[in-house]
C-alpha positions in Angstrom: -2.2 27.6 -71.4 -3.3 28.5 -67.9 -4.6 24.9 -67.4 -1.4 23.4 -68.7 0.8 25.5 -66.4 -1.4 24.5 -63.4 -1.1 20.8 -64.4 2.7 21.1 -64.6 2.9 22.8 -61.2 0.7 20.0 -59.7 2.9 17.3 -61.2 6.0 19.0 -59.8 4.5 19.2 -56.4 3.4 15.5 -56.5 6.9 14.5 -57.6 8.5 16.5 -54.8 6.2 14.9 -52.2 6.9 11.4 -53.6 10.7 11.7 -53.8 10.8 13.7 -50.5 8.9 11.0 -48.6 10.8 8.1 -50.2 13.5 8.4 -47.6 10.9 7.8 -44.9 9.5 4.6 -46.5 11.2 1.9 -44.6 11.8 -1.8 -45.1 8.5 -3.9 -45.0 8.0 -6.1 -41.9 8.1 -9.3 -44.0 11.5 -8.4 -45.4 12.7 -7.1 -42.0 11.8 -10.5 -40.5 13.6 -12.3 -43.3 16.8 -10.2 -42.8 16.8 -10.9 -39.1 16.3 -14.6 -39.6 19.3 -14.7 -42.0 21.4 -12.7 -39.6 20.7 -14.9 -36.6 21.2 -18.1 -38.6 24.5 -16.8 -39.9 25.8 -15.6 -36.6 24.3 -18.2 -34.2 23.4 -21.1 -36.4 19.8 -21.3 -35.3 20.6 -21.1 -31.6 18.9 -17.7 -31.2 15.4 -16.9 -32.5 13.1 -13.8 -32.1 9.5 -12.8 -31.4 7.5 -9.6 -30.9 8.8 -7.9 -34.0 7.4 -4.5 -34.4 8.2 -1.2 -36.2 9.9 1.4 -34.0 9.6 4.5 -36.2 8.9 7.6 -34.1 9.9 11.2 -33.8 12.9 10.3 -31.6 14.5 7.8 -34.1 13.2 9.1 -37.4 14.4 5.8 -38.9 11.8 3.9 -40.9 14.0 0.8 -40.8 14.1 0.5 -37.0 12.4 -2.5 -35.5 12.1 -3.7 -31.9 12.2 -7.4 -31.1 12.8 -10.0 -28.3 15.8 -12.2 -29.1 16.1 -15.4 -27.1 17.8 -18.8 -26.9 15.7 -21.4 -28.5 16.6 -24.1 -26.0 16.9 -21.8 -22.9 14.2 -19.1 -23.3 15.3 -17.5 -20.1 18.4 -16.2 -22.0 16.7 -13.3 -23.6 17.1 -9.6 -24.4 14.9 -6.9 -26.0 16.6 -4.6 -28.4 16.1 -2.3 -31.5 17.8 -2.8 -34.8 18.0 -1.3 -38.3 16.8 -4.4 -40.2 17.5 -2.9 -43.6 21.2 -2.9 -42.9 21.5 -5.7 -40.3 23.4 -8.0 -42.6 26.2 -5.4 -43.0 26.1 -3.6 -39.7 24.8 -5.0 -36.4 25.8 -2.2 -34.1 22.9 -1.0 -31.9 21.6 2.3 -33.1 19.8 3.1 -29.8 23.2 3.1 -28.0 25.7 5.9 -28.0 28.1 5.7 -31.0 31.1 5.6 -28.6 29.8 2.3 -27.1 29.6 0.5 -30.4 27.5 -2.2 -28.8 26.4 -5.2 -31.0 23.8 -7.9 -30.7 26.6 -10.2 -29.5 27.3 -7.9 -26.6 23.7 -8.1 -25.5 23.7 -11.8 -25.9 26.8 -12.3 -23.7 25.2 -10.0 -21.1 22.0 -12.2 -21.2 24.1 -15.4 -20.8 25.9 -13.9 -17.8 22.7 -12.7 -16.3 21.2 -16.2 -16.7 24.2 -18.0 -15.2 24.2 -15.6 -12.2 20.5 -16.2 -11.6 21.2 -20.0 -11.7 24.0 -19.6 -9.2 21.6 -17.7 -6.8 19.0 -20.4 -7.2 21.6 -23.1 -6.4 22.8 -21.2 -3.3 19.3 -21.3 -1.8 18.0 -24.6 -3.0 17.8 -26.0 0.6 15.9 -23.1 2.0 13.8 -22.1 -1.1 12.9 -25.1 -3.3 11.6 -22.9 -6.1 13.0 -19.5 -7.2 11.8 -17.9 -10.4 13.2 -14.7 -11.9 11.1 -12.6 -14.2 11.3 -9.1 -15.5 10.4 -7.3 -12.3 9.6 -10.1 -9.8 11.7 -12.8 -8.0 9.3 -15.4 -6.8 10.4 -17.3 -3.7 8.4 -20.4 -3.1 9.4 -22.0 0.3 6.7 -24.7 -0.1 5.8 -24.4 3.6 4.6 -21.9 6.2 7.4 -19.9 7.8 7.8 -18.1 11.1 8.7 -14.4 11.3 12.2 -14.7 12.6 13.2 -17.3 10.0 11.7 -15.3 7.2 13.4 -12.1 8.3 16.8 -13.9 8.3 16.1 -15.6 5.0 15.1 -12.4 3.2 18.2 -10.6 4.6 20.5 -13.4 3.3 18.8 -13.5 -0.1 19.1 -9.7 -0.6 22.8 -9.9 0.5 23.4 -12.6 -2.1 21.7 -10.5 -4.8 23.9 -7.6 -3.9 27.0 -9.7 -4.4 26.1 -10.0 -8.0 24.5 -6.6 -8.5 26.3 -5.8 -11.7 26.0 -9.3 -13.2 22.2 -9.3 -12.6 22.1 -6.1 -14.7 18.4 -5.1 -14.6 16.8 -1.8 -15.7 13.8 -2.7 -13.5 13.1 -2.5 -9.8 12.8 -6.0 -8.4 10.3 -7.0 -5.8 10.3 -10.3 -4.0 7.1 -12.4 -4.0 7.0 -14.9 -1.1 4.9 -18.0 -1.6 4.0 -20.4 1.2 2.0 -23.6 1.7 -1.0 -21.6 3.0 -0.6 -19.0 0.2 0.8 -21.0 -2.8 0.1 -18.2 -5.3 1.6 -15.4 -3.2 1.6 -14.3 0.4 3.6 -11.0 0.8 5.5 -8.8 -1.6 8.8 -7.1 -0.6 9.7 -4.2 -2.9 13.4 -3.6 -3.4 14.8 -0.1 -3.9 18.3 0.6 -5.2 20.5 2.8 -3.0 24.3 3.1 -3.5 24.2 0.3 -6.1 22.6 -2.1 -3.7 19.1 -3.5 -3.2 17.4 -2.7 0.0 14.1 -4.1 1.3 11.2 -1.8 1.7 8.2 -2.6 4.0 6.4 -5.8 3.1 2.9 -5.6 1.7 0.1 -8.1 1.3 0.0 -9.8 -2.1 -3.3 -9.6 -4.0 -2.7 -13.3 -4.7 -3.0 -14.2 -1.0 -5.7 -16.7 -0.1 -8.9 -14.8 1.0 -7.7 -11.5 -0.4 -10.9 -10.7 -2.4 -13.1 -11.5 0.6 -10.9 -9.3 2.9 -11.0 -6.5 0.3 -14.8 -6.6 0.1 -15.1 -6.5 3.9 -12.7 -3.6 4.3 -14.3 -1.5 1.5 -17.7 -2.1 3.1 -16.3 -1.1 6.5 -14.8 2.1 5.1 -17.9 3.1 3.2 -20.1 2.5 6.2 -17.8 4.7 8.3 -17.8 7.4 5.7 -21.5 7.6 4.8 -22.5 10.0 7.6 -19.5 12.2 8.3 -18.0 12.2 4.8 -20.7 11.1 2.2 -18.7 12.7 -0.6 -15.8 10.3 -0.2 -15.5 7.2 -2.4 -12.8 4.6 -2.4 -10.5 4.5 -5.4 -8.7 1.5 -6.9 -5.5 2.6 -5.2 -4.4 1.1 -1.8 -1.3 0.0 0.1 -1.5 -3.0 2.5 1.4 -3.1 4.9 2.0 -6.3 6.9 3.3 -6.5 10.4 6.8 -8.1 10.3 6.5 -9.3 13.9 3.3 -11.4 13.4 2.9 -11.9 9.6 -0.8 -11.7 10.3 -1.8 -8.2 11.4 -1.9 -5.6 8.7 -2.8 -2.0 7.9 -4.9 -1.4 4.8 -4.4 2.2 3.4 -7.2 3.1 1.1 -7.1 6.3 -1.0 -10.4 8.2 -1.4 -11.7 10.5 -4.1 -13.7 13.6 -3.1 -16.7 13.5 -5.5 -17.3 17.2 -5.0 -14.2 17.9 -7.1 -15.2 17.9 -10.8 -12.6 18.5 -13.5 -14.5 19.4 -16.6 -11.7 21.1 -18.5 -12.7 24.5 -17.2 -10.3 26.2 -14.9 -7.3 24.7 -13.1 -7.3 20.9 -12.6 -7.6 19.7 -9.0 -6.5 16.4 -7.6 -9.7 14.7 -6.3 -7.7 12.1 -4.3 -7.8 14.0 -1.0 -8.6 11.3 1.5 -6.6 8.5 3.0 -8.3 6.0 5.3 -6.5 3.2 7.3 -8.0 0.0 8.5 -6.3 -2.5 10.9 -7.1 -6.1 10.4 -5.9 -9.7 11.0 -5.3 -11.8 7.9 -5.9 -15.2 9.4 -9.2 -14.4 11.1 -10.1 -11.5 8.7 -11.1 -9.6 11.8 -11.2 -5.8 11.4 -9.9 -4.1 14.6 -10.8 -0.5 13.7 -10.3 2.2 11.1 -9.8 6.0 10.9 -9.5 8.8 8.4 -5.8 9.4 8.3 -6.0 12.7 6.4 -8.4 14.6 4.2 -5.5 16.7 2.7 -3.6 13.9 0.9 -3.5 15.9 -2.3 -1.3 18.6 -0.7 1.5 16.3 0.5 4.5 15.0 -1.3 5.2 11.2 -1.7 7.8 11.4 1.0 5.6 13.3 3.5 2.7 10.8 2.8 5.0 7.8 3.4 6.4 9.3 6.6 2.8 9.9 7.9 1.7 6.4 7.0 4.7 4.6 8.6 4.6 6.7 11.8 0.9 6.1 12.2 0.8 2.4 11.6 4.0 1.8 13.6 2.3 3.6 16.6 -0.6 1.1 16.2 1.9 -1.8 16.4 2.4 -2.6 12.8 6.2 -3.2 12.5 7.5 -2.4 9.1 11.3 -2.7 9.8 
């Protein structure tokens, strides 16, 4: 009798678990893909297709039927948007569950936004075809290939005009990412300098230009500078080791001189899970160099208390120091 009662209790528990979890068992990926194919064919007659389909069930959504995917134009892949959809109910309801209910956005809303974004980009490209033969927009980068070497004054004026043009279509370009410009030249066909853009008052503004890691001779320059830094540190600061983090500001007035800011870890600081964690990145070393000749002018330890400063304080210290050395950032 005791055994029978225990068996019944176990069966009840199992049934509760099964039926309780049933609501969390979502649509299989194969069926989800089939539903999405039917939906896109019905609405767009094969014009739109998808890729990167993956389940998006997490603690935030708690929806086992939620999938993420990239939807794009089969003939013009640049017209694309990433979104999340409930693929169990997509054939009856194509509102976007990740947006506020009040917005009631649909797949077609995102598609129209993508078309507008593409057309705006094409208009920007057309406006600069005489000055920049090849402009490529990607998620976070706008590649500007001038196909020739360019002087500082012309580059400064060109970048100013280009950013002004972007700002004329700020809303239409509609990006959730911070753009940066990658300038390509004849000498540096893969990339010369990068110009980060920050958003302020709904407009893009240029930040100081930095050397691209795709620049010709970059790896050799990096090796030389790291060797120089290590040699200068060995005696007075043997506990400092260069990290993978650096900032390489270029002089706007010459497009050749630069300041390599190298972050340093203090190897005496060991975080083993015991006690309060300490930031080992306490050092910041600056090296001044010429890109064309790869000549190193000099270097110095800028600070050994970098772990105690804020990002803003660090940036102000860097800019004031390298500006005093003649590296023009604005």
